[in-house]
N, C-alpha and C positions, 0 to 999 in steps of 0.2 A: 871535079874537086868539090863542088857544092853538095853533090849527092853523097860523097864520102863523109863530108862534115855532118850532114843531116843524119846519116846512118850512125856515126859515132855518138852524136847527141842522143839518138834514140836508144842506143845501148846503155848509155849512162843514165838516162831517164828511167829506163826499165830495170836498171840494176838492182834496186831493193827487192823487187818481186823475183827477179832472176836468181838472186842469192838464196831466197827461200826455196825456190825450185831446185837449186843445186844441193842445198842441205838435204832436202827430201830425197832426191834421186841418188845422190852419192851414198846415203845411208842404205838404200835398197840395193844399190849396185854392190856395196861392200858386203852385203849379205848374200850376194849372188842371185838376187831376184830380178834385177834389171841388167841388161847388157848394153854397152855403148854401141851405137850404130854409126854415128858420124855427124858432121855438120851438113845441114841441108838448108839452103837459103840463110835466114837469120836465126835458125833454130839449132840447138844442140840436141840431137835425137837419140833417145834410148828406147829399148824394146823390152817388153815384159818377157821374162824367161818362162819357158813352159814348165820348168821344175820349181816354180815358186810355191809357197804354201797355199793350201786350198782357200784359206780365208782371203788371201790377196787376189787369187784368181776369181773368187766369188764377187769381190768388190768391183772387178772389171767387167762382170756380166752386163751386157747392154752398152758398154763403152768401147770405142775403137781407139780413142786417143785423148790426150789432155795436154794443155800447155800451161806452164807456170813461168811467166816472164819469157825468157828466150829458151827455156827448157821444154822439150816436147817428149812425151812418153807415148808410145804406140803399143797396142796389144800385140801386133805382129809386124814383121818387116813390110814396108810399103812396096807396092808394085811400081813399075816405071812411071805410071800415070796416076799415082795414088791420090784419090780425092780426100782421103782422111788426112794425109800429110798436108795437102794444100789447105784444108780446113783449119788444122792446128797452126799452120804457119800464118794464117790470117789472124788468129788470136795473138800470136807473137807480135805481129805488126800493130794490132790494137794496143798491146802493152807498150810498144815502142813509142806510140803516139800519146797515150794517156798516162804512162808511167805508173807510179805507185797508186794512183787512184783507179786504175783499170779494174782490179778485183772489187773495189767498192762500187763502182758504176755497174758492174755486172750484177752484184748482189742486190743493189737498189732496184734495178730492172726486174730481177727475179721476184723480189718481195712485192713490188708494185703490181706486177702482173698477177701474182698469186692472190693478193688481197683485193685488188681493184677490178680484175677482169675474170669473173668466174667461168666464162666460157672459153678462156684461153689457157694455154699450157705455159707455165713459167719458164720452162727450158726451151721448148720449140719456138715459142713466140718472143723470146728474148731478142731484142734488136742486135745484140752482139753475136748471137748464134745465127740469126738470119743473115747478117753480113758475112760470117764465115762460110755458111752454106752457099751463098751467092758467089763468093770468091772461088769456091771449090767446084762450082758447077753442079751442086746438089739441089734437090727439091727444096724450095724456099718455104712454101706454105705446107709444112708437114701436117699440121692439124687439119687443114682443109683437105689435103689429099687423103688422110685417113678417114675423114667423114665421107668423102666421095666414094671411097672403096667400100666402106660399110653400107652406104646407101645402095650401091650397085649389087652387093651380095644380097641384101634384103629384097631387092626387086626381083632377083632370080628365084627366090624361094616360092 
């Protein structure tokens, strides 16, 4: 009973961000660019259609998914053990905890890393991204892993 109450409060607290996500996704769905996939966990999941305009497909280059409140959009259908879906559902959970300040906190982290940490990456080193990668079982220290790979390649030369 208490868990249900907390979940309902989380939905309500995240609702301003979720409404923005719904406006965005329903617009693209209405144009046939996104398709409904279903509810997974606390997320309403949509998939990018392969016949979307090239400008939209190009915007998705390098991205596998995104979450806006309780709305999740994925580049393609998730597999049975999709790390991308788990990653995005962690962002949904973050929004259910932080509510309407979640995007603000995310942006502040991004800007602070960009301006204050020249050797860091504002996306990969963002604490909210690290938390989502950890929840999905993904590599947490992406920047460090990329440096180690680069060093290994240079040693082999």
